[in-house]
C-alpha positions, 0 to 999 in steps of 0.5 A: 754447729747444728749439734751444739744448737741441739745440745743446748736447746733445752738448757735452763737459763741459757740464752745462746745465739749461734751465728750460722752465716758466712761472708760469701755464701750466706751473707748477713746484712747490717739491716737484718742485724739491726732489725733483729736486735730491735725486734728482740729488745721489743719482745724481751725488754729489760725489766726491774725486779718489780717487772717495770720496764727500765728503758724504752727502746728506739730503733738503732741508727745504722750506717752503710758507710764509715764516712756517714758514721764519722760525720754523724759522730762529729755533728752529734758529739765532737762539735758539742764537746769542743764548744763546751770545752772552749766555753769552759776554758773561756770562763775559767 
């Protein structure tokens, strides 16, 4: 891993990310991944050809349990979609 990082360190135009943690000895928490992604997007925003920022980044929403994620998806998307479908079928 270290040899690959050293070999590609000065490559022009290459953006390579090496994951150097393991599940048991050096765990990588979800919060650290989210914070690192957010910090990267703030430092390197997506820009157009004229150097204007395309989007403003918001903090990612991370859930510690799948049940919390599922509840969020149901409340944010599924319920709205079902209401939309029922109203559409009612008026057609």
